[in-house]
C-alpha positions in Angstrom: 71.8 74.7 142.9 71.3 76.3 139.4 74.1 78.7 138.3 72.4 82.4 136.9 71.4 82.1 133.4 74.6 83.8 132.1 74.8 82.7 127.7 79.3 82.7 127.4 80.0 82.8 124.1 81.3 79.5 122.2 84.9 79.0 123.1 87.1 77.0 120.4 88.8 74.0 120.9 92.3 73.0 119.8 93.2 69.9 117.9 94.6 67.4 119.6 98.1 66.5 119.8 99.7 63.0 118.9 103.1 61.5 119.4 105.2 62.8 117.2 104.1 66.4 117.2 106.1 69.4 116.7 105.2 71.5 120.4 107.1 74.3 122.0 108.7 75.5 125.3 108.5 79.1 125.7 108.7 81.2 129.2 106.5 84.6 129.4 107.3 84.8 132.9 110.1 84.3 135.4 113.9 83.6 134.8 114.2 79.5 133.7 116.7 77.2 135.2 118.5 75.4 132.1 119.0 71.8 134.1 115.6 72.1 135.9 114.1 73.1 132.2 116.2 70.3 130.4 114.7 68.1 133.1 111.0 68.7 132.0 111.9 68.6 128.3 112.8 64.9 128.7 109.3 64.3 130.2 107.8 65.6 126.5 110.1 63.8 124.6 109.4 60.2 126.5 105.7 61.1 125.4 107.0 60.8 121.7 106.9 64.8 121.3 109.5 66.8 119.4 110.2 69.7 121.7 111.4 72.9 120.2 112.3 76.0 122.4 111.9 79.4 122.3 115.0 81.6 121.2 114.8 83.5 124.5 113.4 80.7 127.1 116.7 80.7 128.7 117.2 84.8 128.6 117.4 86.9 131.6 116.8 90.5 133.0 116.5 90.5 136.2 114.0 88.4 137.7 112.4 88.6 133.9 112.9 86.0 131.2 114.2 88.5 129.1 113.4 91.8 127.3 109.1 91.8 127.1 109.3 92.2 123.7 111.5 89.3 123.3 109.3 87.0 125.6 106.1 88.4 123.4 108.0 87.7 119.9 108.6 84.0 121.4 105.0 83.5 122.4 103.8 85.0 119.2 105.9 83.2 117.0 104.9 80.0 118.4 101.3 80.5 118.5 101.8 81.2 114.6 103.7 78.5 113.4 101.2 75.9 112.2 104.1 73.3 112.3 103.9 74.0 116.8 100.7 72.0 117.7 100.9 73.1 121.4 102.9 75.8 123.7 104.1 74.9 127.1 105.3 77.7 129.3 108.8 76.8 131.4 107.5 78.3 134.6 105.6 81.3 136.3 107.2 83.1 138.6 106.0 86.9 137.2 105.9 88.6 133.6 103.2 87.0 131.6 101.0 90.2 133.0 103.0 92.2 130.9 102.6 90.9 127.5 99.0 91.2 127.5 98.0 94.2 126.5 100.2 93.9 123.1 99.7 90.5 122.5 98.3 89.5 118.9 96.0 86.6 120.2 94.3 86.8 116.4 96.4 83.7 115.0 95.4 81.8 117.8 91.8 82.2 117.5 91.9 81.5 114.0 93.6 78.2 114.6 93.3 77.0 118.5 96.2 75.3 120.1 97.0 74.6 123.7 98.5 76.6 125.3 99.8 75.2 128.9 100.5 77.0 132.2 99.4 78.4 135.4 100.6 80.1 138.7 101.8 83.9 136.9 100.6 82.1 133.7 97.0 82.6 134.9 97.2 86.0 133.3 97.8 85.1 129.5 95.3 81.9 130.3 92.4 84.5 131.0 93.8 86.4 127.8 93.5 83.4 126.0 90.1 82.4 127.3 88.5 86.0 126.5 90.3 85.9 123.1 87.5 82.5 122.5 89.7 79.7 122.9 90.7 76.9 125.8 93.3 77.6 127.8 95.1 74.7 130.0 95.9 75.5 133.9 98.4 72.9 133.8 101.6 71.4 135.3 104.7 73.7 133.6 108.0 72.1 132.5 111.0 73.3 134.2 108.8 73.2 137.2 106.3 70.5 138.0 107.5 68.2 135.4 111.0 68.6 136.3 110.3 67.8 139.9 108.1 64.5 138.3 104.3 65.0 138.2 102.4 62.2 139.4 100.7 59.4 137.5 98.0 60.5 138.2 98.3 63.8 137.1 100.9 63.1 133.9 98.0 60.5 132.6 95.2 63.4 133.0 97.2 65.7 131.4 97.6 63.8 128.7 94.8 63.0 128.0 93.3 66.0 128.5 95.7 67.1 125.2 95.5 64.3 123.0 91.6 62.7 123.5 89.0 64.2 122.6 86.4 61.5 124.5 88.2 62.2 127.7 85.7 63.0 130.2 87.3 63.7 133.5 85.9 64.1 137.2 88.2 65.5 140.7 87.4 65.4 143.8 86.5 68.5 145.9 86.5 66.9 149.3 85.5 69.8 151.7 82.1 71.4 151.3 81.7 75.1 152.5 78.7 75.7 151.0 76.1 72.5 149.4 74.3 73.1 146.2 75.3 71.9 142.2 75.4 74.2 139.3 77.4 74.5 136.0 78.9 76.7 133.8 82.4 77.5 132.1 85.0 76.8 134.0 87.1 80.1 134.9 90.3 81.2 137.3 93.4 80.3 138.5 96.2 81.9 140.6 93.8 84.3 143.2 97.3 86.9 143.6 97.8 86.9 139.4 93.8 87.3 139.0 93.3 90.2 141.4 96.1 92.1 139.5 93.8 92.2 136.9 90.6 93.9 138.7 90.2 97.5 136.9 91.9 96.6 133.4 90.3 95.5 130.5 91.5 92.2 131.1 90.3 90.9 133.9 87.7 87.7 133.4 84.2 88.0 132.9 82.9 85.9 136.3 78.9 85.7 135.8 77.9 82.9 135.4 81.5 80.7 135.5 82.5 77.9 138.0 85.7 79.8 139.4 88.5 77.5 140.3 90.8 79.7 142.9 94.6 78.7 144.1 97.7 80.4 145.3 100.6 79.9 147.3 102.5 81.1 150.2 99.8 83.5 150.9 98.7 84.3 155.1 95.3 84.0 156.1 94.9 87.8 156.4 96.3 88.6 152.9 94.1 85.9 151.7 91.0 87.3 153.2 92.5 90.3 151.4 92.6 89.0 147.8 88.8 87.2 148.5 87.6 90.8 149.7 88.9 92.4 146.9 87.1 90.3 144.5 84.0 90.3 146.2 83.8 93.8 146.3 84.9 93.8 142.5 81.8 92.0 141.8 83.4 88.9 140.6 82.0 86.5 142.9 78.6 88.2 142.9 77.3 86.2 140.1 79.0 83.2 140.0 77.4 79.7 139.1 79.9 77.7 141.3 83.3 78.5 143.4 86.0 75.8 144.0 89.2 76.0 145.6 92.7 74.2 145.2 93.9 72.7 148.7 96.1 76.0 149.1 98.4 73.3 151.2 101.5 75.7 150.9 99.4 78.6 152.0 100.2 78.9 155.8 98.2 78.4 159.0 99.0 81.5 161.5 97.7 81.2 165.1 95.3 77.8 163.9 93.9 80.1 161.5 94.5 78.3 157.7 92.7 79.1 154.4 90.1 76.6 154.5 89.5 79.1 157.9 89.2 82.1 155.8 87.4 80.5 152.5 84.4 80.0 154.9 84.8 83.5 156.8 84.5 85.0 153.2 82.4 83.2 150.9 80.2 81.2 153.1 77.2 83.6 152.3 77.4 83.5 148.3 74.5 82.8 146.7 76.3 79.5 144.5 78.1 76.2 146.1 81.9 76.2 147.4 84.0 73.5 147.7 87.5 73.7 148.9 90.2 71.5 148.1 90.4 70.5 144.6 94.0 68.8 143.5 95.0 71.4 141.1 97.6 74.4 141.5 100.6 74.9 143.4 102.0 71.7 145.1 105.1 72.5 146.7 106.5 68.8 147.8 109.0 66.9 145.7 108.2 64.7 143.2 105.3 63.0 142.9 103.2 66.2 142.1 99.7 66.1 142.1 98.4 69.2 139.5 95.7 68.2 137.7 95.3 70.2 134.4 92.2 72.1 134.3 90.8 73.3 130.6 89.6 76.9 130.9 86.7 77.6 129.2 85.3 74.5 129.3 81.8 73.3 130.1 82.0 71.8 134.0 79.5 70.7 136.3 80.6 71.5 140.5 78.5 69.3 143.0 79.8 70.0 146.0 76.9 68.1 148.1 78.8 65.1 146.5 81.9 66.6 146.4 83.2 66.2 142.9 84.3 68.6 139.8 83.4 67.3 136.7 84.0 68.1 132.8 80.7 67.8 130.8 82.3 68.8 127.4 85.9 67.5 126.2 89.1 69.9 125.6 90.2 69.3 122.3 88.7 68.2 119.1 
């Protein structure tokens, strides 16, 4: 099924990163554990990258990684520094949404570089894409990298960031509504996206392939979140909808995340798939969290069970 005839403005891709490049690690959200940060940094160093930590990456202010001004300044400093070729977020939690209203993304729009993160960082990535730059929904340093990515997830992330010729494909094993569509990939953590509704920072989902995932949300809470998305008009003109595994969302009385998705989304006028291995993976080592380049054109074919890139994420 083709998506709606919606033309999105062109999006800019960052230059690929190379061995020897300087990359930054910042904490725009929750407070960071120093030991886990060190473990994740070693992974980036193993890739041959020089890691520069944000000045406030280990600050703590209650549940936040320091004051809003400190976290914003760190992020803006790394975005604006031409020596820094990519910015990796340390972890999620909560806090990036507080930065968005006064965050200056002008330098990023003029000189794109990868911003990598997920979960709470969904709010930041939505702002990045709105600024006209590809955002990278993917593993974070003091979380997934510290726990240990699976070989597949690590190889995929490196290729996404370093190879302009890389075209990826990932399985979507469950068909909720069959069909095929193309569009710009948007989305992230469902509960974070819902908090943007009614603000100027809610993503424009018309004609998009929307990816949704979450962690530890029970069935009625997922229903409520999806219902709010639908009532806000964010599911009406989608080209396609694909969910993550939702593996960490509990099943209650035999009713799980897939049951909620079937109940809430089966009547949508677009292809709907479930089970893409991206987003929260609460297991130990061997984390399978496939990075997704938001803003890039993709094809969702739920009849064949796949999501595939139609373009590169970097140049």
